C-alpha positions in Angstrom: 0.0 0.0 0.0 2.9 2.4 0.7 4.3 1.8 -2.8 0.8 2.3 -4.2 0.7 5.7 -2.5 3.9 6.7 -4.5 2.3 5.6 -7.7 -1.0 7.4 -7.0 0.7 10.6 -5.9 3.1 10.7 -8.8 0.3 9.9 -11.3 -2.0 12.6 -9.9 0.9 15.1 -9.9 1.6 14.5 -13.6 -2.1 14.7 -14.6 -2.6 17.9 -12.6 0.6 19.4 -14.1 -0.9 18.7 -17.6 -4.4 19.9 -16.7 -3.8 23.0 -14.6 -0.4 24.2 -16.0 1.6 27.1 -14.5 3.8 24.6 -12.6 4.3 24.8 -8.9 2.8 28.3 -8.7 -0.6 26.5 -9.0 -1.9 25.4 -5.6 -3.3 22.2 -6.9 0.0 21.1 -8.5 1.9 22.2 -5.4 -0.4 20.0 -3.3 0.4 16.8 -5.2 4.1 17.8 -5.4 4.3 18.0 -1.6 2.5 14.7 -1.2 4.8 13.0 -3.8 7.7 14.0 -1.6 5.9 12.8 1.6 5.1 9.4 0.1 8.6 8.9 -1.3 10.4 10.0 1.9 8.1 8.0 4.1 8.7 4.8 2.2 12.5 5.1 1.8 13.3 6.8 5.1 14.6 4.0 7.3 15.4 6.1 10.4 11.9 5.7 12.0 8.9 3.3 12.1 7.0 3.1 8.8 3.4 4.0 8.5 0.7 1.3 8.7 -1.2 -0.1 5.7 -4.3 1.6 6.9 -2.5 5.0 7.1 -1.4 4.7 3.5 -4.9 3.6 2.4 -6.4 6.7 4.0 -3.8 8.9 2.3 -4.7 7.4 -1.1 -8.4 8.1 -0.5 -7.6 11.7 0.4 -5.4 12.2 -2.7 -8.0 10.8 -5.1 -10.8 12.8 -3.6 -8.8 16.0 -3.5 -8.1 15.5 -7.2 -11.7 14.8 -8.1 -12.7 18.0 -6.2 -10.0 20.1 -8.0 -11.7 19.3 -11.3 -14.3 22.0 -10.3 -11.6 24.3 -11.6 -13.2 23.8 -15.0 -16.8 24.1 -14.1 -18.6 26.2 -15.2 -16.4 27.2 -18.1 -14.8 30.6 -17.7 -15.6 33.4 -20.1 -12.4 35.2 -19.1 -8.9 34.5 -20.3 -7.5 32.2 -17.7 -3.8 32.2 -18.4 -2.8 35.7 -17.4 0.9 36.1 -17.5 1.4 39.5 -15.7 0.2 41.5 -12.8 -2.7 43.9 -13.3 -2.0 47.3 -14.7 -2.3 50.5 -12.6 -1.2 49.0 -9.3 -1.5 52.4 -7.6 -5.3 52.3 -8.1 -5.4 49.0 -6.2 -4.1 50.6 -3.0 -7.2 52.8 -2.7 -8.9 49.8 -1.1 -6.3 49.2 1.5 -6.5 50.6 5.1 -2.8 51.5 5.4 -3.4 53.4 8.7 -4.6 50.1 10.3 -1.7 48.3 8.7 0.9 50.6 10.3 -0.8 50.5 13.7 -0.8 46.7 13.7 2.8 46.6 12.6 3.9 48.8 15.5 1.9 46.7 18.0 3.3 43.5 16.5 6.9 44.8 16.8 6.4 45.9 20.4 5.0 42.5 21.6 7.5 40.5 19.6 10.3 42.6 21.1 9.0 41.7 24.5 8.9 38.0 23.6 12.4 38.3 22.1 13.8 39.9 25.2 12.4 37.0 27.3 13.9 34.4 25.0 17.3 36.1 24.8 17.4 36.5 28.6 16.6 32.8 29.1 19.1 31.8 26.4 21.9 33.5 28.3 20.7 31.8 31.4 21.3 28.4 29.8 17.9 27.4 28.4 18.2 25.5 25.2 16.8 27.0 22.0 14.7 23.9 21.2 12.9 24.3 24.6 12.1 27.9 24.0 11.0 27.0 20.5 7.8 25.5 21.9 7.0 28.4 24.3 5.1 30.6 21.8 3.2 27.6 20.5 2.1 26.4 24.0 -1.6 26.2 24.9 -2.8 29.0 27.2 -4.4 27.6 30.3 -2.7 24.2 29.9 1.1 24.8 29.5 3.3 27.0 31.7 6.4 28.9 30.5 7.8 32.5 30.7 6.0 33.6 27.5 2.6 32.2 28.2 2.6 33.1 31.9 3.2 36.7 31.2 0.1 37.0 28.9 -3.5 37.6 29.9 -6.3 35.9 28.2 -7.2 39.1 26.3 -3.7 39.3 25.0 -3.7 35.7 24.0 -6.9 36.2 22.0 -5.7 39.4 20.4 -2.5 37.7 19.3 -4.3 34.7 17.9 -7.1 36.4 16.0 -5.3 39.6 15.0 -1.5 39.7 15.2 -0.5 36.2 14.0 -3.0 36.4 11.1 -1.8 39.9 10.3 1.8 38.5 10.0 0.5 36.3 7.1 -0.8 39.5 5.4 2.1 41.8 5.5 4.6 39.5 3.9 2.7 39.1 0.6 1.8 42.8 0.6 5.5 43.7 1.0 6.5 41.3 -1.8 3.9 42.6 -4.2 4.7 46.3 -3.6 8.5 45.6 -3.8 8.4 44.8 -7.4 6.6 48.0 -8.3 9.3 50.6 -8.5 7.2 53.7 -7.6 5.4 51.8 -4.8 8.7 50.5 -3.4 10.0 54.0 -3.0 6.8 55.4 -1.6 6.3 52.6 1.0 10.0 52.2 2.0 9.0 52.5 5.7 6.5 49.7 5.3 9.3 47.4 3.9 11.6 48.4 6.8 8.9 47.5 9.4 8.2 44.2 7.7 11.8 43.2 7.8 11.9 44.1 11.5 8.8 42.0 12.0 10.5 39.0 10.3 13.6 39.3 12.4 11.7 39.6 15.7 9.4 36.7 14.7 12.4 34.4 14.1 13.9 35.4 17.4 10.7 35.3 19.5 9.7 31.9 18.2 13.1 30.4 18.8 14.0 30.2 15.1 10.8 29.6 13.1 11.9 28.3 9.7 8.3 28.3 8.5 8.2 32.1 8.9 11.4 32.4 6.8 10.0 30.1 4.1 6.8 32.0 3.9 8.4 35.5 3.7 10.9 34.6 1.0 8.4 32.4 -0.8 6.1 35.4 -1.1 8.9 37.4 -2.7 9.7 34.6 -5.0 6.1 34.2 -6.2 5.7 38.0 -6.6 8.9 38.1 -8.6 7.8 35.3 -10.9 4.6 37.1 -11.7 6.1 40.6 -12.1 8.9 39.3 -14.3 6.4 38.1 -16.9 5.2 41.5 -18.0 5.2 42.2 -21.7 8.5 43.9 -22.7 9.9 45.0 -26.1 11.5 42.2 -28.2 15.0 43.7 -27.8 14.7 43.7 -24.0 13.5 40.1 -23.7 17.0 38.6 -23.4 17.9 41.1 -20.7 14.7 40.5 -18.8 15.1 36.7 -19.0 18.6 37.0 -17.6 17.4 39.3 -14.8 14.6 36.9 -14.0 17.0 34.0 -13.7 19.4 35.8 -11.4 16.6 37.3 -9.4 15.2 33.8 -8.6 18.6 32.6 -7.7 19.2 35.6 -5.4 15.9 35.2 -3.6 16.3 31.4 -3.1 19.9 31.8 -2.0 19.2 34.5 0.6 16.2 32.5 2.0 18.3 29.3 2.0 21.2 30.9 3.8 18.8 32.3 6.4 17.2 28.8 7.0 20.6 27.1 7.3 21.7 29.6 9.9 18.6 29.1 11.9 18.8 25.3 11.6 22.5 25.4 12.8 21.5 27.4 15.8 18.6 25.2 16.7 19.9 21.7 16.2 23.0 19.7 15.2 20.9 17.8 12.6 21.7 18.9 9.0 19.1 20.7 7.0 18.8 17.8 4.5 18.2 15.3 7.3 15.7 17.6 9.0 13.7 18.1 5.8 13.6 14.3 5.0 12.6 13.4 8.5 9.8 16.0 8.6 8.5 15.1 5.2 8.6 11.4 5.9 7.1 11.3 9.3 3.4 12.1 8.7 2.3 8.5 7.7 4.2 7.2 10.7 2.4 9.6 13.1 -0.9 9.0 11.4 -0.5 5.3 11.9 0.4 5.7 15.5 -2.7 7.8 16.1 -5.1 5.4 14.5 -6.1 4.0 17.8 -6.8 7.5 19.2 -8.8 8.2 16.0 -11.0 5.2 16.6 -11.5 5.8 20.3 -12.6 9.5 20.2 -16.3 10.1 19.4 -16.9 11.8 16.1 -16.8 15.6 16.5 -19.1 16.3 13.5 -16.9 18.9 11.8 -16.0 20.9 14.9 -12.4 19.6 14.8 -11.9 20.6 11.2 -13.4 24.0 11.8 -11.5 24.4 15.1 -9.6 27.4 14.0 -12.8 29.4 13.5 -14.7 28.1 16.6 -12.1 27.8 19.3 -11.9 31.4 20.5 -15.7 32.2 20.4 -16.3 29.0 22.4 -13.4 29.8 24.8 -15.0 33.2 25.3 -18.2 31.5 26.3 -16.3 29.4 28.8 -14.5 32.4 30.2 -17.8 34.2 30.9 -19.4 31.1 32.5 -21.7 30.1 29.6 -20.3 26.5 29.5 -23.8 25.1 29.0 -23.7 26.5 25.5 -20.5 24.7 24.6 -21.2 21.3 22.8 -19.7 18.2 24.1 -18.1 17.6 20.7 -16.0 20.7 21.3 -14.4 19.2 24.4 -13.6 16.0 22.4 -12.1 18.2 19.6 -10.0 20.1 22.0 -8.6 16.9 23.5 -7.9 15.6 20.0 -5.9 18.9 19.3 -3.9 18.3 22.4 -3.3 14.7 21.5 -2.0 15.7 18.0 0.6 18.0 19.8 1.8 15.2 22.0 5.4 14.2 21.3 5.8 10.6 20.3 9.0 8.5 20.0 9.2 7.3 16.4 12.5 5.4 16.3 14.9 3.4 18.4 17.2 6.4 18.9 14.5 8.3 20.8 13.6 10.7 18.0 10.4 12.7 19.1 7.9 14.2 16.7 4.5 15.7 17.0 1.8 17.6 15.1 2.5 16.2 11.6 -0.6 14.0 11.6 -1.9 15.0 8.1 -5.5 16.4 7.5 -6.7 12.8 7.6 -6.4 12.8 11.4 -8.9 15.6 11.7 -11.2 14.4 9.0 -11.4 10.9 10.5 -12.1 12.1 14.0 -14.8 14.4 12.7 -16.8 11.7 10.9 -14.8 8.7 9.8 -14.2 7.7 6.2 -17.4 9.4 4.9 -16.3 12.7 6.3 -12.8 12.1 4.9 -14.2 11.6 1.4 -16.5 14.7 1.5 -14.0 17.0 3.2 -11.1 16.0 0.9 -13.3 16.6 -2.1 -14.4 20.0 -0.8 -10.8 20.9 0.0 -9.8 20.1 -3.6 -12.8 21.9 -5.1 -12.1 25.1 -3.0 -8.4 25.0 -4.0 -9.2 24.5 -7.7 -11.8 27.2 -7.9 -9.6 29.7 -6.1 -6.7 28.9 -8.5 -8.8 29.7 -11.5 -10.1 33.0 -10.1 -6.6 34.1 -9.0 -5.0 33.6 -12.4 -7.8 35.4 -14.1 -7.0 38.6 -12.2 -3.8 39.1 -10.2 -4.1 42.1 -7.9 -2.5 42.9 -4.6 -5.7 41.7 -2.8 -5.8 38.4 -4.7 -2.1 38.0 -4.2 -2.4 38.2 -0.4 -5.1 35.5 -0.5 -3.0 33.5 -2.9 0.0 33.6 -0.6 -2.1 32.5 2.4 -3.6 29.6 0.4 -0.1 28.6 -0.9 1.2 28.5 2.7 -1.7 26.3 3.7 -1.1 24.0 0.8 2.7 23.8 1.4 2.1 22.6 5.0 -0.9 20.4 4.1 1.0 17.3 5.0 0.9 18.5 8.6 -2.7 19.3 9.2 -5.8 20.7 7.5 -5.4 24.5 7.5 -8.8 25.3 9.0 -7.8 23.9 12.4 -5.4 26.8 12.8 -6.9 30.2 14.0 -4.0 32.0 12.2 -5.2 30.7 8.8 -8.9 31.3 9.3 -8.5 34.8 10.7 -5.9 35.7 8.1 -8.6 35.4 5.5 -11.0 37.4 7.5 -8.5 40.1 8.4 -7.3 40.3 4.8 -10.9 41.0 3.7 -11.2 43.8 6.4 -7.9 45.5 5.7 -7.8 45.2 1.9 -11.4 46.1 1.2 -12.1 49.2 3.3 -14.3 50.8 0.7 -16.6 47.8 0.8 -16.9 48.2 4.6 -17.9 51.8 4.2 -20.7 50.9 1.8 -22.1 48.6 4.4 
């Protein structure tokens, strides 16, 4: 069954590559590329226990259903030209919809709070606390875990960070990337770029070396560069533009890679290549280990998959004493979330891993195989439809949504994106910040 997963993932990758085009910049194609890597590494990585037959069977079901759903990309047929090769014209007009005042205020607040977290981590680092220990402090669960970062925060601050600041972090990176490749806008908003760089550095420090943050930031710049470099140019300038595009891609990738290597070296003695292969190969193993938990937890009827949207409204009800309004399924979903974060030994050398349980873990707990089939199909349909709409009209607003979706697809081998408040509220916050004129009409 494990070998079959490689065959299915590779086949669906090739078919999607032929159907949807645009290479890895298409979210559907990126999804299957990621899962090809996961299936290959999980089969040929011999440093930890291999996934069970059932785990690979469930993975195959998810992949096939996601592909079937992605075919909604073609229905109904579009009347617009789908294959747009450049950013929209008149980029300055797009900025009329953006609440830059709110953006700058949130940037300052984010920098201040991240600076406080960074100071705490640096202080503990010089006191002898290991970086890998501090790495988990910011990701700890409020009210359950105890550490210098969580203990300092009030419930109000925790909620504000979760539903505003962390989602906001996902918005500023693609905004900065998009504006950077417009010369006039790059000059006009130079303070914005400086603040986003400060945000990046403080985020890396305050999280104990978050490589995901680095990947996302430089990934946004790479994607924005790929789209901006495809603008129509005079024939005599095409060779120069192609050379610039090549060296530009190399420069962005090289800087991001160097940054990731530096952070990896500071966090662990494991090489970057070994770290990548172990993280990509571990999801089927963890999924197989958690199968007993999946079967023992009562179905949560969609609450676990939608946890990112529901958790803070429900926790607010609990804080004000309205616990009778909280469904029992939420308690089960919350316990399942904690179980997914539990570290598990995955090899004889004592290697610990957690969280990389795949979307299947959440779908199965919500409603078994029927829910897995339906949810995977909807996941594929939503991704396919968004992909078509994005490539029909690339604006700064659509690029922000695109970057958030691409981040979710990139880490889809870890979990379904909707279980994370940062993903759900990123979409909501992007709609509020990037569409202020629509809000005024209401």
